[in-house]
N, C-alpha and C positions, 0 to 999 in steps of 0.2 A: 306568044304568051299573053293570056288575058286574065286580069285580076278584077274581082268585083266584090261588093258587099250588098246583100239583100236582107230585108226584113219582110218576108212574104206572109201573106194571109191565105187561108183557104179560099178558093180551091186550087191554089198554085201547084202545078205539077209539070214535069218535063218528061217526055217519053221518047226514047231513041231506040226503035226496034232493031236497028243495025249497029247499035253502039256508037262510039265516037272514035275519031282518029287520034285524039289526044287523051291524056289522063285527066281526070277531074279530082281535085283535092277540095274537101269541104271541112270547115272548122266551125262548129256550132257555138254561138255565144248566147243564145236565148231561145226559149220555146223548144220545139222538137221537130226533127225531120224523119222521114222514112225513105231509105234508099234500097233499091233492088238492082241486082246485077246478075243476069242469067237466073239461076235457081237460088242464088244467095240473097239474103235480106238482112238489113240492119237498121235499127233505130239510132237516132243521133241526138244526144242531149248536150247541154253546155259543157265544154271541156273535152268533147269527142272529136277526133280526127277520123274521117271516113274517106277512103280513096277508092275510086273506080278506075280500073285499068281500061285500056282501049280495046276495041274490037268485040265487045260482048254487049248484047241488048241490055239497056238500062232504063230505069224509071225511078224518079225521085220527086218528092214534094213534101208539103207540110204533113207531119205525122198525125195519125188518128187521135182525135181528142185534143190536139194542141191548137191553141188559138193563133199561133204564128210560128215562124221558123226564121230566126235571125242567124245568118251565117256568112262567113267569108268563103269565096270559091276561087279556084284557079284552074284554068285549062292550059296544059303545056305538055311537052315531052320530058319525062323525068330523067335525071342523071342516073347512070348505071348503078351507083352505090345505093340509091334509095330503095331499089327493089330488094336488096339484101337486108336492109334495115326493116322493111315492111313485111318480108316473107313470113315471119313467125305470127303475124296478125291476120293472115289471109283466112277468110271464112269460106272461100269457094268462089269459083268463076271470077278470079282477079278482083274480088272485093276485099279491101283491107280495113279493119276496124280497130282503132286504138282508143280505148275509153279511159275516162276518169283521170285526166291529167291533174296533178296537184295545183293549188291556187297560184303558187309562185310561177310555175311553168305556164299557166294560162296567161298571166300578165305578160310574160316575155313573148309568147306566141302572138298575142294580140298586137304587141308593139311591132313585131316582125311583119305582120300583115299590113299595118299602117305604113311602115317604111317601104314595103313592097309596092303598095299602091302609088306612093309618091315617086319612087325610083322609076317605075314604069313610064312616067310622064317626062322623064328627063330627056332633053334633046342632045345632051353631051356638051353643051356650052355652060360655062360657069359652074355652079354647084347644083346638085340635085335639089328639088324643092323640099321644104321641110314636111315631115309627115303631119297629117291633120290629127288633131287631138281626138276627134270623134267624127269620122267620115259618115256622111248621110246615107240613107237607104237608096239603093240604086246607083251608087258610085261605081264606075267601071273605067279601067284603063287598059290600054294595049301597049305592050313593050315592043316598039318597032325597032329602035336603035340597038346596036350590038351592046353598048355600055349599059343601056337601060335594061335590056333583057338579062345580061349577066348579073347585074346587081340584084334584080328581082329574083332570079334563080338562087342567088346566094341566100336571100332572106327566106325563100321557100325551103331551101336545104336546112336552114336553122330550125324552121317549123317541124320538118320531118324528124330531124335529129332529136329535138327536145321532146317531141311527143312519142316517137316510136323507139328511139334508141337510148332513152334515159336510163334503161337498165336492161341487161340481157335477159330474154325470156328464160325462165328456169323451170325445172321439173316441179310439178305440183307436189305438195306435201313436204317440201324442204323446210326445216325449222327456220323461223324468222331470224334467229340469232346466227345461224349459219349463213343465211343470205346477207345479213348485215356484215359479217366478216368478209364475205366475197366482195361486197361493195367497197369496203375499206382497202382491200388489196388492189382491186381494179382501179380505184380512184387515184391511188398514189403508190405504185409498186416500188418506187425507189426509196420509200420511207423505211426506217429500221424496224420493220415488223418482226415480232417473234410470237411464238405460241402464247407466251405469258401476256404480251401487250395486247394481242388480239382477244384473248380470253377476257382480259380485264374490260375491254371496250364493250363486250357483249354480255358482261355480268355472269360469266361462268368460271369455274375453276379450270386451270390449264389442262388437267387430265380429262375432265368432262368435255371440255371444248374440243380437244384433239380427237377424242373418241367419237363425238357426235358428228363432227365435220367429216371424218373419214368414213364413218358408217353411212352417211347420207349422200356423199358425193363420190365415194369410191377412191379417194386419194387424200393424202394428208394436207394440212394447212400449208406446210412448208413446200410441198410439191406444187401446190396451187400458186404460191408466191413466186417460186422459181419460174414457172411457166409465164406468169404475168410479167416478170422482170425481163425475160428473154423476148417476149412479144413487144414490150415497151422499147427495148433496145433495137429490135428490128425496125420499128417505126422511126426511131431517131436516125438510124443509118439510112433509111429511105428518103427522109425529108430534110435532113440537115447536113452541114459540113463539119459537124463536131468531130474532133479526133476520137479514135476508138477508146482512148483512156477516159475521155470526158463522157462518152456514151456509157462506158462501164460504170462510172461513178454515179451518173444521173439515173441509172437503172438499178442502183442498190448493190452493185458488186464492189467489194473493197479491193479486190485484186484484179488488174487487167488480165493477168495470166489465167486466173480462174474463170473470168468472164469469157475469154476467147475459147477456152476448152469447153465450157458449158454451151456456148453458142454453136460451136462446131458440132457437138453431139446432137443439138436440137435441129439445126438447119443444114448440116452436112458440109458446110464450108466455113472458113474463118470469117469474122466480121468484115474485114476489108474486101474479101472476095465477094461476099454477099452484096455489099454496097455497089461494087462494080457491075455485078451481074444484073441487079435490079435496074441500074441506069444504062446498061448496054455499053459500058466503057470498055469491056474486054471482048 
């Protein structure tokens, strides 16, 4: 895993006719870049994450008319989950483009890259070096050790998650108020949401909200909430040792019996059997 930060000037360009063995992640902080992968092409402006998969001819450099291209870059093999997060943003030939990250996310992503650069240099003794406040142009680090590499990958995973998975891609044309209600449900499915409370949060009457939500998404708000709660419960069963009763309560179900029945209808097995099956206990 190799991490670096460049502030390149024209005629900076890299050409790989056979592609690369690793994936390339780029995060633009200033100026502009132009990246080509096979037949796909994308410009990159500040706040854009552009990812080039392996094995496809690639060419990238300072964008036309841009005086420079300041960007972070990482060469590595991605974790399997990242492909799922990035797939909705593929423009073709394994070129993934996630644009216009909000300012708050840009700050967190930049901090993650600085931490990544520092962690890559850790020998495993003592504590990792502190991130530099403003790494200079041309800074490069190679994560040789297992601990350094895993820490750096964790920071890169944070970058991909913040940029690409901050919201599920949705069908175009969905009303912004419906999308906002979806976000509220997904962010905290265990909360005591109702049609009235969700409608109030998006400034609609309950009847208008329920009609609009169902019309645009094909199912009711309460059905969406039930699905989100069961998905949340499944994740808790997979990742924690919480008793089934606690999982039910944390997922917004007032009755453990009702939760177990709903869970079995959705996943085909009771919560306890689902946990054992996922972990290979049975």
